[in-house]
N, C-alpha and C positions, 0 to 999 in steps of 0.2 A: 517516624519513617520519612525518609527523604522523598522529595518530589520526583516523580518519574517522568521521563520524556516519552513521547510517542516515537518509537524507532522508525516508523514508516513515514512520518510527517515532519519531524524536527530536524532541520538541516543546519542549524546554527549559522545561517547565512544572513548577512546584513541587508539593509534596504537596497534594492536594485541588483542584488547578486544573482548569478546564474548557477543552477545546480543541474548537472546531468544525472538523471536518475538511473540510467542503465537500460539494458535490453530486456524487453518483456514480450515473449512470444504470445500471439493471440490467433484465434481462428474465428472467422465471421462467416455466417451462412444466412441465406435468404429464408424468410418465413414463408408460411403457406399463403398468406395474403400478399398482394403486390406491394412493393416498397417497404415491407417490414424486414427487420434483420435481427439476428441474435449474435452475440460475441462472447467468447470465453477467453480470458486472459490469465496467464500465470504471471502475476505481477512481481512476486519475489519468491525465490527458493534459495536459501543460503544456509550452509552449515559451516561454522568456523571454530577452530580451536587455536588458542594462543596461550603462550606461557611467558612469564617474566620471572624475576627473582622473588616476587611476592606471592603470585597465585597462578593457577591454571584457569583459564576462562573458556567456557564452551557456550557458543551462541547458536540458536536455531531460529530461523525466520521464514515465514510462509505467508503468502497472500494470493488469493484467487478471486477474480472479479467476473461477474456475469452481467451483460448489458443487453437490453431489449430496446429497440427503437424503430423509427420510421424515417425514410428518406423523403426529401422534398426536392424534386428535380428543378433545375434552373432553366431558363429559356435559351441557353447557349448549346443546344443539342446534347445535353448531358455531360459536357466536359467538366463541369463543376456542379456540386450540389451540397445542400445542407442536410444534416441528419440531426435528429434530436433523440436522445435515449435516456433511459433510467437504468442505473446500475446498482448492484448489490455486491459488496466486497467483504470477505471475511479475512481476518488476519490474526496471526499468532507470532509472538516474539518471546523467546525464552533465553535467559542467560543463567548459567550455573557457574559459580565461582568457588573453587577449591583452594584453600590456603596452602602455601608451601612452608610457611613459618609456623612455629609452635604457638605464637601469639595471635595468629589469625583465626577467623571463623568462617565457616562455609556460609554462602549466601545463594539464594535462588530468587530470581525475579521473572515473572511471567506476565505478558501483556496480551490480552485477548479481546477481540471485539469484531464489530462489523460497521460498515458505513453504507448509507443509502444516498445516492447522488443523482443529480440531473446533469446530463452530459451533452451540451451543444457541440456539434462537430461539423467542420467544413472540409470537403474532399475535392481535390482537383485531379482529373484523369490526365496523366502524363502520356500514357500509351495504352494499348489494349490490355497489357499485363500489369502496368505499374500505376499506382495512385499515390498521392501525397496527402496526408491528413493533419489537421490541427484540431485539438479539442481542449475544452476546459472542464474540470470536474468541480461541481458545486455541491457540497454534501453535508451530511449530518453523520457524526460518528458516535457510537456507543461503545464504551470499552470498560474493561475491568483489569486492574493490576493486582497481582498476587505476589507478595514478598515474604520470604522466610529467611531467618538468620539463626545461627547456632550460638550467638553471643549470650553468655550468662549475665551480662550487664543489663540486658533488656528483660522486661516482664514477658510473661507468656503471651499476652495479647500483642505486644510489640514484635515478638518473634514471628508471628504468623498473622499477616494483615492483608486485608482486601480493600482496595480503593476503586470507586466507580466514578465514571465521568461521562458527560454528554457534551459534545462539541459541535456547534453549528458553524459551518464554513471555516473549519480549523486549518484548511489548506486550500489554496487556489492554484493548483499546478496547471500550467500550459503544457500540454503533451503534443509532441510532434511524432509522426509515424510515416513509414514507407510501407506500402501494401503491395504484395505480389499476388496476382490472381492466377489461380490454376486453370 
């Protein structure tokens, strides 16, 4: 079976390259204790269908992240502060390939998992309604890849295969955000 990539972390970018990951809406609310916070983010939600002369490709991708943390106010009247949090993110990526040629074979690949991360975050208050944030995600990912193929050239075991992986610090994304307070 071919080596699978992590669709949520493999950017195919070289050293020093910049990748814009896209818009991910999130909601953050204060905890019951002072300076605690909770955040829920829809990291990825994508459905895509493409077709070429060889196949029809259907892709589904979903990722949801929950973060819990604590604020540490700085000594500049709260205009900037550090937050440190822990997050749990679940993710699903599935691709289904249907051949258009008689010589082709149907294929399915599903990538499932979750990551647990430490998230240091720095926030600057721009105004009473707007903040700018920068954070780094340092994590551990556990995933499973399920691949199936209808190819008669493969053994039954090769047609239906699971591969498991554990990755420590598989990505170090620097995330930038703009926050609007209600």
